[in-house]
C-alpha positions as CSV (number, residue, x, y, z in Angstrom):
1,M,15.2,72.9,-95.8
2,R,12.1,73.7,-97.8
3,A,10.2,70.8,-99.4
4,N,10.9,70.6,-103.1
5,A,7.2,70.7,-103.8
6,D,7.2,74.4,-102.8
7,L,10.1,75.3,-105.0
8,K,9.6,76.6,-108.6
9,L,13.2,76.9,-109.9
10,T,16.4,74.9,-110.0
11,V,19.7,76.7,-110.6
12,I,22.0,74.1,-112.2
13,M,25.6,75.1,-111.6
14,T,28.2,72.9,-113.4
15,V,31.8,73.4,-112.1
16,Y,35.3,72.2,-112.9
17,N,38.4,73.5,-111.1
18,Q,36.8,76.8,-110.1
19,E,38.1,77.2,-106.6
20,K,39.2,80.8,-107.3
21,Y,35.7,81.9,-108.2
22,L,33.1,79.6,-106.8
23,A,32.7,81.2,-103.4
24,R,31.8,84.5,-105.1
25,A,29.1,82.8,-107.2
26,L,27.6,81.1,-104.2
27,D,27.7,84.2,-102.0
28,Y,25.7,86.2,-104.6
29,L,23.1,83.4,-104.8
30,L,22.7,83.5,-101.1
31,E,21.6,87.2,-101.5
32,Q,18.7,86.4,-103.8
33,K,15.5,88.2,-102.9
34,N,13.4,85.2,-103.9
35,Q,14.6,82.0,-102.2
36,Q,12.1,79.8,-104.0
37,F,14.9,77.9,-105.8
38,K,17.0,74.8,-105.4
39,L,20.7,75.0,-106.1
40,L,22.1,71.9,-107.9
41,V,25.9,71.9,-108.1
42,I,27.4,69.3,-110.5
43,D,31.2,68.9,-109.9
44,D,32.7,67.6,-113.1
45,G,35.7,65.8,-111.6
46,S,37.5,68.8,-110.2
47,T,41.1,68.2,-109.1
48,D,41.3,71.3,-106.8
49,S,39.2,72.3,-103.8
50,T,36.0,73.1,-105.8
51,A,33.9,70.3,-104.4
52,E,35.0,71.1,-100.8
53,I,34.1,74.8,-101.3
54,A,30.7,73.8,-102.6
55,A,30.1,71.4,-99.8
56,S,30.8,74.1,-97.2
57,Y,27.8,76.0,-98.4
58,Q,25.3,73.1,-98.2
59,D,23.7,74.2,-94.9
60,R,23.4,77.8,-96.0
61,F,20.9,77.3,-98.8
62,Q,17.3,76.2,-98.3
63,A,17.6,73.5,-100.9
64,F,21.0,72.4,-102.1
65,D,22.4,69.2,-103.8
66,L,26.0,68.5,-104.6
67,V,26.9,65.8,-107.1
68,S,30.4,64.8,-108.0
69,K,31.1,62.8,-111.1
70,A,34.0,61.8,-113.4
71,N,35.2,64.5,-115.8
72,E,33.3,64.3,-119.1
73,G,32.9,67.9,-120.0
74,V,30.3,70.6,-119.5
75,A,27.6,69.1,-121.8
76,A,27.6,65.8,-119.9
77,A,27.5,67.6,-116.6
78,R,24.5,69.7,-117.8
79,N,22.7,66.5,-119.0
80,L,23.1,65.0,-115.5
81,G,21.6,68.2,-114.2
82,L,18.6,67.9,-116.6
83,D,18.0,64.4,-115.3
84,M,17.9,65.6,-111.7
85,V,15.7,68.6,-112.0
86,D,12.5,68.3,-109.9
87,T,11.1,71.8,-110.2
88,P,8.8,73.4,-112.9
89,Y,11.6,75.6,-114.2
90,F,15.4,75.5,-114.4
91,I,18.3,77.7,-115.4
92,F,22.1,77.2,-115.7
93,H,24.8,79.2,-113.9
94,D,28.5,79.0,-114.5
95,G,30.7,78.7,-111.4
96,D,32.9,81.6,-112.3
97,D,30.1,84.1,-112.8
98,W,27.7,85.9,-110.4
99,V,24.2,87.3,-110.4
100,E,22.2,90.3,-109.2
101,P,19.8,89.9,-106.2
102,D,16.7,89.9,-108.5
103,Y,18.0,87.1,-110.7
104,T,15.8,84.2,-109.5
105,D,12.8,86.4,-108.7
106,Y,12.8,87.8,-112.2
107,F,12.5,84.3,-113.9
108,I,9.9,83.0,-111.4
109,K,7.6,86.0,-111.7
110,A,8.1,86.3,-115.5
111,F,6.7,82.8,-116.0
112,D,3.8,83.6,-113.6
113,R,3.0,86.7,-115.7
114,H,3.6,85.0,-119.1
115,P,2.5,81.4,-118.6
116,D,2.1,80.8,-122.4
117,D,5.7,81.6,-123.1
118,D,8.1,78.6,-123.0
119,M,11.3,80.5,-122.5
120,V,12.3,83.6,-120.4
121,T,15.6,85.5,-120.9
122,C,17.3,88.3,-119.1
123,G,20.1,90.7,-120.0
124,Y,23.7,90.5,-118.7
125,Y,26.9,92.3,-118.0
126,V,30.2,91.5,-119.5
127,D,32.9,91.7,-116.7
128,Q,36.7,91.7,-117.0
129,A,39.4,92.1,-114.4
130,G,40.1,95.7,-113.6
131,K,37.2,97.0,-115.7
132,P,33.7,98.1,-114.7
133,S,30.7,96.0,-115.6
134,V,29.4,96.7,-119.0
135,P,25.7,96.0,-119.8
136,I,25.4,94.3,-123.2
137,T,22.6,96.5,-124.6
138,K,20.1,99.3,-123.9
139,P,16.9,98.5,-121.9
140,V,14.3,96.7,-124.0
141,E,11.7,94.0,-123.3
142,G,8.8,92.2,-124.9
143,E,7.5,88.9,-126.2
144,L,9.1,87.2,-129.2
145,T,7.8,84.7,-131.7
146,R,9.8,81.6,-132.4
147,L,11.5,83.2,-135.4
148,E,12.3,86.4,-133.6
149,A,13.8,84.5,-130.6
150,V,15.9,82.3,-132.9
151,L,17.3,85.4,-134.7
152,K,18.2,87.0,-131.4
153,V,20.0,83.8,-130.3
154,L,22.0,83.8,-133.5
155,G,22.3,87.6,-133.4
156,S,25.1,90.0,-133.1
157,A,27.4,90.5,-130.1
158,H,25.0,93.1,-128.8
159,S,22.0,90.9,-128.8
160,P,20.4,90.7,-125.3
161,V,19.5,87.1,-125.9
162,K,22.5,85.3,-127.6
163,G,23.1,81.5,-127.3
164,Y,24.1,81.3,-123.7
165,T,22.1,79.2,-121.2
166,W,22.8,81.2,-118.1
167,N,20.4,84.1,-119.1
168,K,17.6,81.7,-120.0
169,C,15.0,79.8,-118.1
170,Y,13.3,76.7,-119.4
171,K,10.2,74.6,-118.6
172,T,11.3,71.2,-117.3
173,Q,8.2,69.3,-118.6
174,L,8.9,70.5,-122.1
175,V,12.5,69.5,-122.1
176,R,11.5,66.0,-120.8
177,C,8.7,65.6,-123.4
178,L,11.0,66.7,-126.2
179,H,13.9,64.5,-125.0
180,L,16.3,67.5,-125.4
181,R,19.9,66.9,-124.4
182,F,23.2,68.8,-124.8
183,N,25.4,67.4,-127.5
184,E,28.4,65.8,-125.6
185,D,30.5,65.6,-128.8
186,L,30.8,69.4,-128.9
187,D,33.4,71.3,-126.9
188,L,31.9,74.7,-127.7
189,M,28.5,76.1,-128.7
190,E,26.7,73.1,-127.2
191,D,24.5,75.7,-125.4
192,Q,23.5,77.5,-128.6
193,V,22.6,74.2,-130.2
194,F,20.4,73.3,-127.2
195,N,18.7,76.7,-127.3
196,I,17.8,76.4,-131.0
197,D,16.5,72.9,-130.6
198,Y,14.3,74.1,-127.7
199,L,13.0,77.2,-129.5
200,M,12.2,75.4,-132.7
201,Q,9.9,73.0,-130.8
202,T,8.2,75.4,-128.4
203,E,6.2,78.5,-128.6
204,G,6.9,82.0,-127.4
205,C,9.7,83.7,-125.5
206,Y,9.6,86.7,-123.1
207,Y,12.8,88.7,-122.9
208,S,14.2,91.6,-121.0
209,S,17.6,93.2,-121.5
210,V,17.8,94.3,-117.9
211,P,21.2,92.9,-116.8
212,L,20.9,90.4,-114.0
213,Y,23.8,88.1,-114.8
214,H,27.6,88.9,-114.7
215,Y,29.5,87.1,-117.4
216,W,33.1,86.9,-116.2
217,Q,35.4,86.8,-119.2
218,R,38.6,84.9,-118.3
219,T,41.5,84.7,-120.7
220,D,42.1,81.1,-119.7
221,S,38.5,79.9,-120.4
222,A,37.7,77.4,-123.2
223,V,35.9,80.1,-125.2
224,H,39.1,82.1,-125.5
225,T,41.4,79.2,-126.2
226,V,42.3,78.5,-129.8
227,S,42.6,74.9,-131.0
228,W,41.6,72.6,-133.9
229,D,39.2,70.8,-131.6
230,H,37.4,74.0,-130.9
231,F,37.4,74.9,-134.5
232,W,35.7,71.7,-135.5
233,S,33.3,72.0,-132.6
234,I,32.2,75.4,-133.9
235,V,31.8,73.9,-137.4
236,G,29.8,71.0,-136.1
237,A,27.6,73.2,-133.9
238,N,26.7,75.5,-136.8
239,I,25.8,72.5,-138.9
240,S,23.6,71.1,-136.1
241,I,21.9,74.5,-135.6
242,Y,20.9,75.0,-139.3
243,K,19.9,71.3,-139.7
244,S,17.6,71.8,-136.7
245,I,16.1,75.0,-138.2
246,F,15.5,73.5,-141.7
247,S,14.2,70.2,-140.3
248,H,11.5,71.9,-138.3
249,L,10.7,74.3,-141.1
250,R,10.3,71.3,-143.4
251,Q,8.1,69.5,-140.9
252,K,5.9,72.6,-140.6
253,A,5.6,72.9,-144.3
254,L,4.7,69.2,-144.7
255,S,2.1,69.4,-141.9
256,K,0.3,72.1,-143.8
257,R,0.3,70.3,-147.2
258,P,-2.4,67.7,-146.5
259,Q,-4.8,70.5,-145.4
260,T,-4.1,72.3,-148.7
261,Q,-4.5,69.1,-150.7
262,E,-7.7,68.3,-148.9
263,Y,-9.1,71.8,-149.5
264,Q,-8.2,71.6,-153.2
265,G,-9.7,68.1,-153.5
266,S,-12.9,69.3,-151.8
267,Y,-13.0,72.4,-154.1
268,V,-12.6,70.2,-157.2
269,R,-15.3,67.8,-156.1
270,E,-17.7,70.7,-155.5
271,R,-16.9,72.2,-158.9
272,I,-17.6,68.8,-160.6
273,K,-20.8,68.5,-158.7
274,D,-21.9,72.0,-159.7
275,D,-21.0,71.5,-163.3
276,H,-22.9,68.2,-163.4
277,Q,-26.0,69.7,-161.9
278,S,-25.9,72.6,-164.3
């Protein structure tokens, strides 16, 4: 096993009762061209054979940790993952999805090429049973300002960025310094809230719509289940998102105000001085 000091990326995979899909996810991660990553699997109290399947792969990865915990939901599992990250960058991966061979290599090299950007994103496929993989948008790439990145996170269904965490890579040190966490009171959209909080307090995002992640759309997933709890979670998430945006915009405006007042005060003093001398 490679020493963690040599690794640049942690892939955090939170799983719950995913025995049908987990082996596929792990097999594709084994095929990564760039193996400079650690796989951290957080089992959120699965009642099937998910944990046993994950454990059977432990010796096949260069760096692998499996942690089992009581079931508290995906946000709590991700927060535990955040606490355990010991690499410069990290990304999330759902246990029922899979990735292209360039997935880890893309994020590691993108941060090397764009060190001033605080987030890197990739494109993705939408996959359904019995249907071919569908890339979400046409090829495009570039650097985004904070506002541009936020708009793409909140954007249409064809946005190459969106609010997911599995197509985004983050800087560990920034998350720690900003004390960012997933909201454990939300059943849905906790990922989008996290992304907005991150973007509103950092600078720069590099994105590419080249699809490297396969988003498996299951009819039995939480996203496709209708309930009042999910409805109120969506309402709460949207309130949190716009509160975060307006809060940081207000702070930015207030931070500029003293400079303006100081300039105006200096200007008035100079005018008084000039008038007095004249």
